[in-house]
A tleap script that builds the chain and sets N, CA, C and O, in Angstrom:
source leaprc.protein.ff14SB
mol = sequence {
  NMET ALA GLU ILE LYS ILE GLN GLU LYS THR
  LYS ILE GLU LYS PHE LEU GLU MET GLY SER
  GLY TYR VAL SER ASN PHE SER ASP ARG THR
  PHE ARG GLU PHE ILE SER GLU THR ALA ASP
  LEU ASP ILE GLU ASP SER LYS TYR HIE PHE
  ALA SER ASN SER LYS ALA ASN ARG PHE ARG
  GLN PHE MET LYS VAL GLU ASP ASP TYR THR
  VAL GLY LYS VAL LEU THR GLU VAL LEU ASN
  TYR HIE LEU GLU HIE LEU LYS GLU GLN LYS
  ALA SER SER TRP TYR ASN PHE ASP ASN ASP
  GLU PHE GLU LEU LYS VAL SER LEU HIE LYS
  GLU CYS LEU LYS ILE THR GLU ARG LEU LYS
  GLY ASN ILE VAL ASN ASN ILE ASN ALA ILE
  ARG PRO ASN THR ASP ASP ILE ASP PHE LYS
  LYS ALA PHE ARG ILE CASN
}
set mol.1.N position { 94.972 135.173 87.852 }
set mol.1.CA position { 94.128 134.165 89.078 }
set mol.1.C position { 94.235 134.159 89.823 }
set mol.1.O position { 95.292 134.100 90.451 }
set mol.2.N position { 92.525 134.252 90.401 }
set mol.2.CA position { 92.605 134.685 92.017 }
set mol.2.C position { 93.011 133.492 92.588 }
set mol.2.O position { 93.170 132.413 92.017 }
set mol.3.N position { 93.253 133.910 94.382 }
set mol.3.CA position { 93.921 133.346 95.289 }
set mol.3.C position { 92.807 132.665 96.056 }
set mol.3.O position { 92.552 133.235 97.117 }
set mol.4.N position { 92.201 131.773 95.837 }
set mol.4.CA position { 91.056 130.893 96.439 }
set mol.4.C position { 91.946 129.900 97.232 }
set mol.4.O position { 92.820 129.403 96.523 }
set mol.5.N position { 91.946 129.459 98.601 }
set mol.5.CA position { 91.974 128.402 99.108 }
set mol.5.C position { 91.321 127.593 99.148 }
set mol.5.O position { 90.109 127.804 99.120 }
set mol.6.N position { 91.940 126.029 99.250 }
set mol.6.CA position { 90.654 124.797 99.364 }
set mol.6.C position { 89.578 125.245 99.888 }
set mol.6.O position { 88.564 125.554 99.262 }
set mol.7.N position { 89.754 125.312 101.178 }
set mol.7.CA position { 88.675 125.752 102.079 }
set mol.7.C position { 87.511 126.519 101.747 }
set mol.7.O position { 86.299 126.344 101.875 }
set mol.8.N position { 88.153 127.310 101.341 }
set mol.8.CA position { 87.309 128.562 101.111 }
set mol.8.C position { 86.091 128.347 99.874 }
set mol.8.O position { 84.947 128.729 99.628 }
set mol.9.N position { 87.392 127.279 99.161 }
set mol.9.CA position { 86.317 127.435 97.546 }
set mol.9.C position { 85.313 126.053 98.289 }
set mol.9.O position { 84.230 125.947 97.714 }
set mol.10.N position { 85.476 125.270 99.167 }
set mol.10.CA position { 84.606 124.265 99.596 }
set mol.10.C position { 83.175 124.830 100.409 }
set mol.10.O position { 82.001 124.463 100.356 }
set mol.11.N position { 84.038 126.132 101.344 }
set mol.11.CA position { 82.553 126.959 101.464 }
set mol.11.C position { 82.025 127.487 100.667 }
set mol.11.O position { 80.801 127.429 100.778 }
set mol.12.N position { 82.514 128.204 99.562 }
set mol.12.CA position { 81.601 128.583 98.489 }
set mol.12.C position { 80.989 127.456 97.501 }
set mol.12.O position { 79.906 127.732 96.986 }
set mol.13.N position { 81.525 126.333 97.222 }
set mol.13.CA position { 80.730 125.932 96.234 }
set mol.13.C position { 79.460 124.678 97.207 }
set mol.13.O position { 78.468 124.136 96.719 }
set mol.14.N position { 80.039 124.539 98.784 }
set mol.14.CA position { 78.758 124.300 99.465 }
set mol.14.C position { 77.540 125.323 99.267 }
set mol.14.O position { 76.347 125.107 99.058 }
set mol.15.N position { 78.136 126.302 99.381 }
set mol.15.CA position { 77.052 127.561 99.645 }
set mol.15.C position { 75.980 127.551 98.719 }
set mol.15.O position { 74.763 127.426 98.859 }
set mol.16.N position { 77.104 127.794 97.236 }
set mol.16.CA position { 76.168 127.951 95.363 }
set mol.16.C position { 75.409 126.528 95.235 }
set mol.16.O position { 74.488 126.438 94.424 }
set mol.17.N position { 75.837 125.245 96.145 }
set mol.17.CA position { 75.361 123.770 95.607 }
set mol.17.C position { 75.423 123.451 94.468 }
set mol.17.O position { 74.537 123.038 93.720 }
set mol.18.N position { 76.878 123.699 94.229 }
set mol.18.CA position { 78.001 122.994 93.111 }
set mol.18.C position { 77.858 121.943 92.762 }
set mol.18.O position { 78.016 121.716 91.563 }
set mol.19.N position { 77.454 120.734 93.778 }
set mol.19.CA position { 77.835 119.622 93.772 }
set mol.19.C position { 77.131 118.597 92.930 }
set mol.19.O position { 77.242 117.384 93.103 }
set mol.20.N position { 76.313 119.239 91.898 }
set mol.20.CA position { 75.480 118.193 90.900 }
set mol.20.C position { 76.036 119.473 89.791 }
set mol.20.O position { 75.036 120.025 89.333 }
set mol.21.N position { 77.022 119.947 89.369 }
set mol.21.CA position { 77.209 120.770 88.137 }
set mol.21.C position { 76.498 121.875 88.373 }
set mol.21.O position { 76.614 122.638 87.414 }
set mol.22.N position { 75.808 122.312 89.224 }
set mol.22.CA position { 75.102 123.370 88.562 }
set mol.22.C position { 75.519 124.549 89.769 }
set mol.22.O position { 76.375 124.370 90.635 }
set mol.23.N position { 74.772 125.665 89.610 }
set mol.23.CA position { 75.150 127.096 89.942 }
set mol.23.C position { 73.890 127.392 90.610 }
set mol.23.O position { 72.897 127.470 89.887 }
set mol.24.N position { 73.719 127.618 92.203 }
set mol.24.CA position { 72.365 127.912 92.223 }
set mol.24.C position { 71.077 126.861 91.671 }
set mol.24.O position { 70.848 125.652 91.711 }
set mol.25.N position { 70.211 128.433 90.995 }
set mol.25.CA position { 69.191 127.802 90.375 }
set mol.25.C position { 69.444 128.752 89.285 }
set mol.25.O position { 68.626 129.536 88.804 }
set mol.26.N position { 70.691 128.587 88.948 }
set mol.26.CA position { 70.866 129.191 87.046 }
set mol.26.C position { 70.525 128.168 86.020 }
set mol.26.O position { 70.796 126.972 86.123 }
set mol.27.N position { 69.774 128.856 84.799 }
set mol.27.CA position { 69.974 127.834 84.090 }
set mol.27.C position { 70.805 128.201 83.172 }
set mol.27.O position { 71.256 129.233 83.669 }
set mol.28.N position { 71.494 128.024 81.836 }
set mol.28.CA position { 72.596 128.403 81.316 }
set mol.28.C position { 72.150 129.266 80.888 }
set mol.28.O position { 72.393 130.028 81.823 }
set mol.29.N position { 71.323 130.245 79.741 }
set mol.29.CA position { 70.892 131.322 79.607 }
set mol.29.C position { 71.010 132.334 80.901 }
set mol.29.O position { 71.478 133.457 80.712 }
set mol.30.N position { 70.640 131.986 82.045 }
set mol.30.CA position { 70.640 133.407 83.105 }
set mol.30.C position { 71.705 132.875 83.372 }
set mol.30.O position { 72.145 132.771 82.227 }
set mol.31.N position { 72.392 132.496 83.946 }
set mol.31.CA position { 74.031 132.187 84.203 }
set mol.31.C position { 74.592 133.049 83.704 }
set mol.31.O position { 75.247 133.849 84.373 }
set mol.32.N position { 74.463 133.137 82.075 }
set mol.32.CA position { 75.371 133.483 81.119 }
set mol.32.C position { 75.081 135.175 81.122 }
set mol.32.O position { 75.988 136.004 81.046 }
set mol.33.N position { 73.823 135.463 81.211 }
set mol.33.CA position { 73.061 136.827 81.160 }
set mol.33.C position { 73.850 137.657 82.350 }
set mol.33.O position { 74.480 138.713 82.296 }
set mol.34.N position { 73.464 136.435 83.845 }
set mol.34.CA position { 74.290 137.262 85.003 }
set mol.34.C position { 75.416 137.758 84.792 }
set mol.34.O position { 75.619 138.965 84.658 }
set mol.35.N position { 76.531 136.602 84.724 }
set mol.35.CA position { 77.956 136.925 84.610 }
set mol.35.C position { 77.823 137.996 83.406 }
set mol.35.O position { 78.219 139.012 83.976 }
set mol.36.N position { 77.551 138.326 82.277 }
set mol.36.CA position { 77.625 138.942 81.364 }
set mol.36.C position { 77.392 140.363 81.970 }
set mol.36.O position { 78.198 141.258 81.714 }
set mol.37.N position { 76.300 140.593 82.774 }
set mol.37.CA position { 75.766 141.938 83.130 }
set mol.37.C position { 76.362 142.539 84.340 }
set mol.37.O position { 76.270 143.715 84.694 }
set mol.38.N position { 77.280 141.118 85.202 }
set mol.38.CA position { 78.094 141.422 86.049 }
set mol.38.C position { 79.376 141.746 86.103 }
set mol.38.O position { 79.872 142.358 87.049 }
set mol.39.N position { 80.019 141.348 85.062 }
set mol.39.CA position { 81.279 141.919 84.861 }
set mol.39.C position { 81.376 141.675 83.204 }
set mol.39.O position { 82.460 141.115 83.039 }
set mol.40.N position { 80.953 141.786 82.369 }
set mol.40.CA position { 81.219 142.000 81.060 }
set mol.40.C position { 81.344 141.015 80.377 }
set mol.40.O position { 81.062 141.108 79.182 }
set mol.41.N position { 81.833 139.689 80.951 }
set mol.41.CA position { 82.263 138.523 80.380 }
set mol.41.C position { 81.574 137.270 79.742 }
set mol.41.O position { 80.677 136.765 80.417 }
set mol.42.N position { 81.758 136.915 78.991 }
set mol.42.CA position { 80.782 135.487 78.534 }
set mol.42.C position { 81.421 134.312 78.723 }
set mol.42.O position { 82.432 133.853 78.193 }
set mol.43.N position { 80.355 133.688 79.937 }
set mol.43.CA position { 81.352 132.834 80.571 }
set mol.43.C position { 80.896 131.139 79.678 }
set mol.43.O position { 80.906 129.949 79.991 }
set mol.44.N position { 80.558 131.912 78.531 }
set mol.44.CA position { 80.483 130.807 77.060 }
set mol.44.C position { 82.177 130.453 76.539 }
set mol.44.O position { 82.566 129.524 75.833 }
set mol.45.N position { 82.840 131.387 77.076 }
set mol.45.CA position { 84.338 131.710 75.878 }
set mol.45.C position { 84.894 130.328 76.530 }
set mol.45.O position { 84.635 129.700 77.557 }
set mol.46.N position { 85.736 130.169 75.495 }
set mol.46.CA position { 86.240 128.787 75.935 }
set mol.46.C position { 87.506 128.595 77.004 }
set mol.46.O position { 88.248 127.656 77.292 }
set mol.47.N position { 87.363 129.953 77.431 }
set mol.47.CA position { 88.593 130.366 78.449 }
set mol.47.C position { 88.341 129.141 79.854 }
set mol.47.O position { 89.212 128.503 80.444 }
set mol.48.N position { 86.876 129.132 80.073 }
set mol.48.CA position { 86.281 129.171 80.988 }
set mol.48.C position { 85.566 127.483 80.940 }
set mol.48.O position { 84.741 127.047 81.744 }
set mol.49.N position { 86.318 126.544 79.448 }
set mol.49.CA position { 85.955 125.320 79.389 }
set mol.49.C position { 85.929 124.256 80.110 }
set mol.49.O position { 87.127 123.979 80.046 }
set mol.50.N position { 85.536 123.554 80.664 }
set mol.50.CA position { 86.377 122.652 81.952 }
set mol.50.C position { 85.779 121.767 81.653 }
set mol.50.O position { 84.558 121.680 81.524 }
set mol.51.N position { 86.993 120.590 81.429 }
set mol.51.CA position { 86.166 118.873 82.290 }
set mol.51.C position { 84.152 119.200 81.314 }
set mol.51.O position { 83.899 119.810 80.275 }
set mol.52.N position { 83.539 118.723 81.947 }
set mol.52.CA position { 82.393 118.285 80.998 }
set mol.52.C position { 81.468 120.180 81.475 }
set mol.52.O position { 80.328 120.603 81.668 }
set mol.53.N position { 82.168 120.443 81.464 }
set mol.53.CA position { 81.740 122.053 81.126 }
set mol.53.C position { 80.324 122.652 81.382 }
set mol.53.O position { 79.535 123.386 80.788 }
set mol.54.N position { 80.390 122.003 82.515 }
set mol.54.CA position { 78.539 122.422 83.381 }
set mol.54.C position { 79.038 123.776 84.403 }
set mol.54.O position { 80.147 124.056 84.857 }
set mol.55.N position { 78.033 124.289 84.502 }
set mol.55.CA position { 78.102 125.691 84.926 }
set mol.55.C position { 78.965 125.654 86.149 }
set mol.55.O position { 79.766 126.575 86.312 }
set mol.56.N position { 78.882 124.650 87.055 }
set mol.56.CA position { 79.503 124.360 88.038 }
set mol.56.C position { 81.079 124.563 87.576 }
set mol.56.O position { 81.723 125.418 88.184 }
set mol.57.N position { 81.816 123.703 86.374 }
set mol.57.CA position { 82.921 123.882 86.237 }
set mol.57.C position { 83.117 124.701 85.445 }
set mol.57.O position { 84.334 124.824 85.306 }
set mol.58.N position { 82.385 125.588 84.605 }
set mol.58.CA position { 82.790 126.789 83.524 }
set mol.58.C position { 83.701 127.701 85.415 }
set mol.58.O position { 84.889 127.819 85.715 }
set mol.59.N position { 82.520 128.087 86.133 }
set mol.59.CA position { 81.995 128.792 87.179 }
set mol.59.C position { 83.824 128.671 88.157 }
set mol.59.O position { 84.487 129.564 88.684 }
set mol.60.N position { 84.094 127.136 88.021 }
set mol.60.CA position { 85.443 126.948 89.315 }
set mol.60.C position { 86.447 127.405 87.954 }
set mol.60.O position { 87.461 127.980 88.350 }
set mol.61.N position { 86.382 127.286 86.634 }
set mol.61.CA position { 87.048 127.223 85.806 }
set mol.61.C position { 87.481 129.461 85.832 }
set mol.61.O position { 88.451 130.119 85.455 }
set mol.62.N position { 86.527 129.722 86.294 }
set mol.62.CA position { 86.618 130.851 85.995 }
set mol.62.C position { 87.059 132.199 86.790 }
set mol.62.O position { 87.336 133.374 86.548 }
set mol.63.N position { 86.909 130.945 88.329 }
set mol.63.CA position { 87.450 131.503 89.677 }
set mol.63.C position { 89.150 130.834 89.585 }
set mol.63.O position { 90.034 131.315 90.294 }
set mol.64.N position { 89.349 129.989 88.873 }
set mol.64.CA position { 90.725 130.254 88.467 }
set mol.64.C position { 91.771 131.161 87.111 }
set mol.64.O position { 92.992 131.313 87.071 }
set mol.65.N position { 90.594 131.666 86.039 }
set mol.65.CA position { 91.563 132.449 85.598 }
set mol.65.C position { 91.423 133.382 85.325 }
set mol.65.O position { 91.916 133.947 84.348 }
set mol.66.N position { 90.216 134.102 86.662 }
set mol.66.CA position { 89.945 135.496 86.432 }
set mol.66.C position { 91.306 136.257 87.785 }
set mol.66.O position { 91.822 135.542 88.645 }
set mol.67.N position { 91.534 137.382 87.668 }
set mol.67.CA position { 91.552 137.987 89.012 }
set mol.67.C position { 91.115 137.946 90.133 }
set mol.67.O position { 89.903 137.752 90.215 }
set mol.68.N position { 91.640 138.054 90.991 }
set mol.68.CA position { 90.892 138.737 92.379 }
set mol.68.C position { 89.847 139.521 92.481 }
set mol.68.O position { 88.676 139.323 92.807 }
set mol.69.N position { 90.530 140.570 92.106 }
set mol.69.CA position { 88.922 141.406 91.801 }
set mol.69.C position { 87.655 141.082 91.554 }
set mol.69.O position { 86.585 141.095 92.162 }
set mol.70.N position { 88.363 140.562 89.694 }
set mol.70.CA position { 86.877 140.051 89.130 }
set mol.70.C position { 85.859 138.916 89.797 }
set mol.70.O position { 84.634 138.793 89.761 }
set mol.71.N position { 86.973 138.103 90.451 }
set mol.71.CA position { 86.141 137.106 90.841 }
set mol.71.C position { 85.262 137.550 92.411 }
set mol.71.O position { 84.126 137.163 92.686 }
set mol.72.N position { 86.040 138.348 93.195 }
set mol.72.CA position { 85.453 138.720 94.235 }
set mol.72.C position { 84.024 139.531 94.220 }
set mol.72.O position { 83.094 139.449 95.022 }
set mol.73.N position { 84.162 140.370 92.999 }
set mol.73.CA position { 83.018 140.715 92.156 }
set mol.73.C position { 82.046 140.433 92.043 }
set mol.73.O position { 81.110 140.725 92.788 }
set mol.74.N position { 82.007 139.389 90.474 }
set mol.74.CA position { 81.184 138.551 90.297 }
set mol.74.C position { 80.632 137.270 91.676 }
set mol.74.O position { 79.463 136.892 91.749 }
set mol.75.N position { 81.514 136.880 92.445 }
set mol.75.CA position { 81.124 135.656 93.706 }
set mol.75.C position { 80.387 136.876 94.338 }
set mol.75.O position { 79.265 136.911 93.832 }
set mol.76.N position { 80.485 137.493 94.882 }
set mol.76.CA position { 79.597 138.583 95.382 }
set mol.76.C position { 78.212 138.507 95.383 }
set mol.76.O position { 77.400 138.046 96.185 }
set mol.77.N position { 78.105 139.153 94.127 }
set mol.77.CA position { 76.923 139.494 93.413 }
set mol.77.C position { 76.394 137.563 93.250 }
set mol.77.O position { 75.181 137.372 93.337 }
set mol.78.N position { 76.942 136.798 93.118 }
set mol.78.CA position { 76.314 135.490 92.984 }
set mol.78.C position { 75.824 134.862 94.290 }
set mol.78.O position { 74.763 134.236 94.270 }
set mol.79.N position { 76.454 134.973 95.313 }
set mol.79.CA position { 75.915 134.854 96.691 }
set mol.79.C position { 74.923 135.397 97.185 }
set mol.79.O position { 74.147 134.932 98.020 }
set mol.80.N position { 74.914 136.886 96.440 }
set mol.80.CA position { 73.776 137.503 97.434 }
set mol.80.C position { 72.312 136.704 96.902 }
set mol.80.O position { 71.399 136.202 97.558 }
set mol.81.N position { 72.588 136.863 95.009 }
set mol.81.CA position { 71.519 136.060 94.441 }
set mol.81.C position { 71.106 135.115 94.828 }
set mol.81.O position { 69.945 134.749 94.647 }
set mol.82.N position { 72.287 134.273 95.682 }
set mol.82.CA position { 71.718 132.598 95.788 }
set mol.82.C position { 70.864 132.611 97.335 }
set mol.82.O position { 70.124 131.703 97.714 }
set mol.83.N position { 71.197 133.970 98.159 }
set mol.83.CA position { 70.689 133.927 98.998 }
set mol.83.C position { 69.476 134.927 99.209 }
set mol.83.O position { 68.995 135.121 100.326 }
set mol.84.N position { 69.140 135.379 98.371 }
set mol.84.CA position { 68.046 135.797 97.858 }
set mol.84.C position { 66.925 134.520 97.363 }
set mol.84.O position { 65.757 134.415 97.735 }
set mol.85.N position { 67.727 133.539 96.346 }
set mol.85.CA position { 66.583 132.277 96.043 }
set mol.85.C position { 66.534 131.640 97.443 }
set mol.85.O position { 65.399 131.387 97.848 }
set mol.86.N position { 67.637 131.313 98.314 }
set mol.86.CA position { 66.921 130.883 99.376 }
set mol.86.C position { 65.673 131.477 100.066 }
set mol.86.O position { 64.598 130.892 100.201 }
set mol.87.N position { 65.998 132.824 100.515 }
set mol.87.CA position { 64.609 133.284 100.951 }
set mol.87.C position { 63.666 133.222 100.558 }
set mol.87.O position { 62.639 133.181 101.236 }
set mol.88.N position { 63.727 133.195 99.297 }
set mol.88.CA position { 62.336 132.797 98.672 }
set mol.88.C position { 62.088 131.713 99.061 }
set mol.88.O position { 61.272 131.635 99.980 }
set mol.89.N position { 62.675 130.499 98.533 }
set mol.89.CA position { 62.236 129.072 98.740 }
set mol.89.C position { 61.991 128.576 100.397 }
set mol.89.O position { 61.396 127.556 100.744 }
set mol.90.N position { 62.620 129.596 101.295 }
set mol.90.CA position { 62.149 129.643 102.427 }
set mol.90.C position { 60.456 130.097 102.831 }
set mol.90.O position { 59.719 129.766 103.759 }
set mol.91.N position { 60.283 130.981 101.680 }
set mol.91.CA position { 58.842 131.929 101.855 }
set mol.91.C position { 57.965 131.213 101.572 }
set mol.91.O position { 56.943 131.348 102.245 }
set mol.92.N position { 57.965 130.162 100.484 }
set mol.92.CA position { 56.958 129.855 99.705 }
set mol.92.C position { 56.658 128.594 100.450 }
set mol.92.O position { 57.354 127.932 101.221 }
set mol.93.N position { 55.099 128.395 99.894 }
set mol.93.CA position { 54.519 127.442 101.123 }
set mol.93.C position { 54.510 126.501 100.397 }
set mol.93.O position { 53.426 126.009 100.709 }
set mol.94.N position { 55.064 125.635 99.368 }
set mol.94.CA position { 55.331 124.511 99.037 }
set mol.94.C position { 56.864 123.795 99.051 }
set mol.94.O position { 57.034 122.841 98.292 }
set mol.95.N position { 57.954 124.235 99.889 }
set mol.95.CA position { 59.333 124.560 99.916 }
set mol.95.C position { 59.196 124.522 101.749 }
set mol.95.O position { 58.778 125.567 102.248 }
set mol.96.N position { 59.444 123.674 102.453 }
set mol.96.CA position { 59.483 124.143 103.848 }
set mol.96.C position { 61.272 123.643 104.263 }
set mol.96.O position { 61.894 122.583 104.189 }
set mol.97.N position { 61.607 125.050 104.709 }
set mol.97.CA position { 62.733 124.888 105.018 }
set mol.97.C position { 62.913 124.848 106.710 }
set mol.97.O position { 62.148 125.571 107.349 }
set mol.98.N position { 63.648 124.236 107.260 }
set mol.98.CA position { 64.151 124.363 108.904 }
set mol.98.C position { 65.045 126.141 108.616 }
set mol.98.O position { 65.649 126.841 107.804 }
set mol.99.N position { 64.534 126.056 109.924 }
set mol.99.CA position { 64.667 127.587 110.604 }
set mol.99.C position { 66.615 127.326 110.751 }
set mol.99.O position { 67.499 127.878 110.096 }
set mol.100.N position { 66.721 126.417 111.720 }
set mol.100.CA position { 68.591 125.686 111.448 }
set mol.100.C position { 69.092 125.782 110.415 }
set mol.100.O position { 69.988 126.606 110.233 }
set mol.101.N position { 68.615 124.890 109.361 }
set mol.101.CA position { 68.781 124.792 108.542 }
set mol.101.C position { 69.212 126.213 107.532 }
set mol.101.O position { 70.270 126.465 106.955 }
set mol.102.N position { 68.156 126.844 107.589 }
set mol.102.CA position { 68.490 128.167 106.904 }
set mol.102.C position { 69.461 129.076 107.221 }
set mol.102.O position { 70.018 129.839 106.430 }
set mol.103.N position { 69.725 128.940 108.851 }
set mol.103.CA position { 70.192 130.116 109.747 }
set mol.103.C position { 71.639 129.394 109.637 }
set mol.103.O position { 72.474 130.125 110.171 }
set mol.104.N position { 72.133 128.380 109.201 }
set mol.104.CA position { 73.352 127.795 108.666 }
set mol.104.C position { 73.610 128.252 107.451 }
set mol.104.O position { 74.787 128.516 107.203 }
set mol.105.N position { 72.884 128.399 106.705 }
set mol.105.CA position { 73.164 128.691 105.259 }
set mol.105.C position { 73.366 130.503 105.354 }
set mol.105.O position { 74.190 131.099 104.661 }
set mol.106.N position { 72.734 130.970 106.032 }
set mol.106.CA position { 72.649 132.657 105.944 }
set mol.106.C position { 74.437 132.479 106.850 }
set mol.106.O position { 75.246 133.234 106.312 }
set mol.107.N position { 74.948 131.797 107.826 }
set mol.107.CA position { 76.169 131.897 108.746 }
set mol.107.C position { 77.022 131.682 107.209 }
set mol.107.O position { 77.788 132.604 106.927 }
set mol.108.N position { 76.916 130.338 106.052 }
set mol.108.CA position { 78.081 130.392 105.229 }
set mol.108.C position { 78.021 131.126 104.413 }
set mol.108.O position { 78.865 131.085 103.518 }
set mol.109.N position { 76.709 132.359 104.403 }
set mol.109.CA position { 76.569 132.961 103.238 }
set mol.109.C position { 77.734 134.520 103.713 }
set mol.109.O position { 78.398 135.193 102.925 }
set mol.110.N position { 77.624 134.684 105.199 }
set mol.110.CA position { 78.461 135.630 106.105 }
set mol.110.C position { 79.699 134.940 105.555 }
set mol.110.O position { 80.257 135.453 104.585 }
set mol.111.N position { 79.993 134.246 105.886 }
set mol.111.CA position { 81.659 133.726 105.846 }
set mol.111.C position { 82.212 133.600 103.874 }
set mol.111.O position { 83.238 134.053 103.368 }
set mol.112.N position { 81.399 133.049 103.391 }
set mol.112.CA position { 82.113 133.765 101.995 }
set mol.112.C position { 81.630 134.901 101.191 }
set mol.112.O position { 81.541 134.927 99.963 }
set mol.113.N position { 81.362 135.731 101.926 }
set mol.113.CA position { 80.935 137.144 101.875 }
set mol.113.C position { 82.819 137.928 102.107 }
set mol.113.O position { 83.346 138.884 101.538 }
set mol.114.N position { 83.344 136.978 103.177 }
set mol.114.CA position { 84.580 137.535 104.075 }
set mol.114.C position { 85.554 137.109 102.968 }
set mol.114.O position { 86.496 137.842 102.665 }
set mol.115.N position { 85.373 136.125 102.460 }
set mol.115.CA position { 86.299 135.637 101.249 }
set mol.115.C position { 86.450 136.079 99.841 }
set mol.115.O position { 87.284 135.682 99.028 }
set mol.116.N position { 85.093 137.358 99.602 }
set mol.116.CA position { 84.929 137.901 98.192 }
set mol.116.C position { 85.835 139.722 99.155 }
set mol.116.O position { 86.582 140.561 98.651 }
set mol.117.N position { 85.508 139.665 99.984 }
set mol.117.CA position { 85.869 140.842 100.493 }
set mol.117.C position { 87.383 140.892 99.986 }
set mol.117.O position { 87.890 141.728 99.238 }
set mol.118.N position { 87.904 139.912 100.518 }
set mol.118.CA position { 89.412 139.607 100.662 }
set mol.118.C position { 89.731 139.506 99.840 }
set mol.118.O position { 90.954 139.398 99.928 }
set mol.119.N position { 89.190 139.413 98.164 }
set mol.119.CA position { 89.151 139.304 97.126 }
set mol.119.C position { 89.284 140.591 95.969 }
set mol.119.O position { 89.958 140.914 94.991 }
set mol.120.N position { 88.214 141.044 96.758 }
set mol.120.CA position { 88.458 142.651 96.225 }
set mol.120.C position { 88.731 143.664 96.721 }
set mol.120.O position { 88.394 144.839 96.574 }
set mol.121.N position { 89.679 142.873 97.619 }
set mol.121.CA position { 90.755 143.908 98.395 }
set mol.121.C position { 92.167 143.497 97.097 }
set mol.121.O position { 92.828 144.325 96.470 }
set mol.122.N position { 92.248 142.328 97.042 }
set mol.122.CA position { 93.825 142.128 96.086 }
set mol.122.C position { 93.948 142.634 94.610 }
set mol.122.O position { 94.189 141.756 93.782 }
set mol.123.N position { 93.790 144.197 94.057 }
set mol.123.CA position { 93.300 144.544 93.451 }
set mol.123.C position { 94.703 145.149 92.859 }
set mol.123.O position { 94.705 145.834 91.837 }
set mol.124.N position { 95.913 144.836 93.597 }
set mol.124.CA position { 97.286 144.988 92.889 }
set mol.124.C position { 98.087 143.743 93.133 }
set mol.124.O position { 98.390 143.617 94.319 }
set mol.125.N position { 98.435 142.967 92.489 }
set mol.125.CA position { 99.055 141.528 93.349 }
set mol.125.C position { 100.480 141.590 93.546 }
set mol.125.O position { 101.197 140.753 94.096 }
set mol.126.N position { 100.951 143.229 92.769 }
set mol.126.CA position { 102.567 143.317 93.239 }
set mol.126.C position { 102.762 144.808 93.352 }
set mol.126.O position { 103.029 145.592 92.442 }
set mol.127.N position { 102.543 145.108 94.893 }
set mol.127.CA position { 102.567 146.674 95.297 }
set mol.127.C position { 103.383 147.357 95.190 }
set mol.127.O position { 103.243 148.571 95.335 }
set mol.128.N position { 104.841 146.609 94.811 }
set mol.128.CA position { 105.894 147.172 94.434 }
set mol.128.C position { 106.078 147.245 92.916 }
set mol.128.O position { 107.219 147.390 92.477 }
set mol.129.N position { 105.398 147.186 92.376 }
set mol.129.CA position { 105.091 147.188 90.815 }
set mol.129.C position { 104.795 149.196 90.387 }
set mol.129.O position { 104.822 149.895 89.374 }
set mol.130.N position { 104.493 149.428 92.127 }
set mol.130.CA position { 103.393 150.749 91.415 }
set mol.130.C position { 104.764 151.960 91.998 }
set mol.130.O position { 105.266 152.058 93.118 }
set mol.131.N position { 105.032 152.692 90.816 }
set mol.131.CA position { 106.065 153.888 90.970 }
set mol.131.C position { 105.748 154.876 90.636 }
set mol.131.O position { 105.261 154.899 89.505 }
set mol.132.N position { 105.815 155.863 91.199 }
set mol.132.CA position { 105.452 157.305 91.087 }
set mol.132.C position { 105.264 158.211 89.332 }
set mol.132.O position { 106.282 158.552 88.730 }
set mol.133.N position { 104.698 158.318 89.096 }
set mol.133.CA position { 105.132 158.970 87.542 }
set mol.133.C position { 105.497 160.689 87.761 }
set mol.133.O position { 105.409 161.558 86.894 }
set mol.134.N position { 105.935 160.864 89.218 }
set mol.134.CA position { 106.438 161.896 89.019 }
set mol.134.C position { 107.681 162.034 89.903 }
set mol.134.O position { 107.970 160.966 90.442 }
set mol.135.N position { 108.813 163.447 90.317 }
set mol.135.CA position { 109.337 163.497 91.266 }
set mol.135.C position { 109.250 164.406 92.600 }
set mol.135.O position { 110.024 164.766 93.487 }
set mol.136.N position { 107.866 164.584 92.256 }
set mol.136.CA position { 107.395 165.415 93.628 }
set mol.136.C position { 107.637 164.748 94.960 }
set mol.136.O position { 106.959 163.741 95.161 }
set mol.137.N position { 108.183 164.989 95.576 }
set mol.137.CA position { 108.825 164.988 97.060 }
set mol.137.C position { 107.874 164.481 98.208 }
set mol.137.O position { 108.309 163.744 99.092 }
set mol.138.N position { 106.255 164.994 98.160 }
set mol.138.CA position { 105.396 164.878 98.771 }
set mol.138.C position { 105.170 163.334 98.911 }
set mol.138.O position { 105.334 162.665 99.931 }
set mol.139.N position { 104.697 162.838 97.481 }
set mol.139.CA position { 104.468 161.700 97.087 }
set mol.139.C position { 105.599 160.661 97.710 }
set mol.139.O position { 105.239 159.687 98.370 }
set mol.140.N position { 106.900 160.925 97.467 }
set mol.140.CA position { 107.664 160.345 97.710 }
set mol.140.C position { 107.928 159.979 99.159 }
set mol.140.O position { 108.112 158.824 99.543 }
set mol.141.N position { 107.932 161.111 99.970 }
set mol.141.CA position { 107.424 160.587 101.064 }
set mol.141.C position { 106.244 159.756 102.198 }
set mol.141.O position { 106.387 159.424 103.375 }
set mol.142.N position { 105.163 159.622 101.328 }
set mol.142.CA position { 104.064 159.355 101.562 }
set mol.142.C position { 104.120 157.933 101.238 }
set mol.142.O position { 103.693 157.169 102.103 }
set mol.143.N position { 104.746 157.237 99.716 }
set mol.143.CA position { 105.329 156.088 100.092 }
set mol.143.C position { 106.454 155.706 100.668 }
set mol.143.O position { 106.631 154.491 100.590 }
set mol.144.N position { 107.562 156.499 101.406 }
set mol.144.CA position { 108.111 156.097 101.721 }
set mol.144.C position { 109.423 155.509 100.340 }
set mol.144.O position { 109.874 154.364 100.357 }
set mol.145.N position { 109.763 156.379 99.452 }
set mol.145.CA position { 110.490 155.865 98.645 }
set mol.145.C position { 111.714 156.696 98.300 }
set mol.145.O position { 111.706 157.927 98.337 }
set mol.146.N position { 112.760 155.967 97.964 }
set mol.146.CA position { 114.125 157.075 98.151 }
set mol.146.C position { 114.510 156.930 96.919 }
set mol.146.O position { 115.499 157.536 96.506 }
savepdb mol mol.pdb
quit
């Protein structure tokens, strides 16, 4: 289970525009393919079904049930995908993005990436669970095991 604080979750959801049940500009098919390619997981799996089963709700459930590293890895890719989508919107002639608004989104993206880096660093939930599989003195010295 990923350890994401409520303030962090709020930033992520705001950046990915999840308030309306969507995640970025993904369709059901492209979201399923993206998650599958990124983490070899099926976002349609029943363990991710939650409430209305919208993409946003499935992604919220994904962030609840998967480990920190997996969530951090997938979230990094989704955040970067969405930033590229925003850049395309800004560059298109039909969508007028205010520069200040865009810079706020870029800043929020950077904050969200800090969250993902923290998550990806949490590979081991209980560091005390790691024990040497040898009686090598140097290993014990390196980890101060007596």
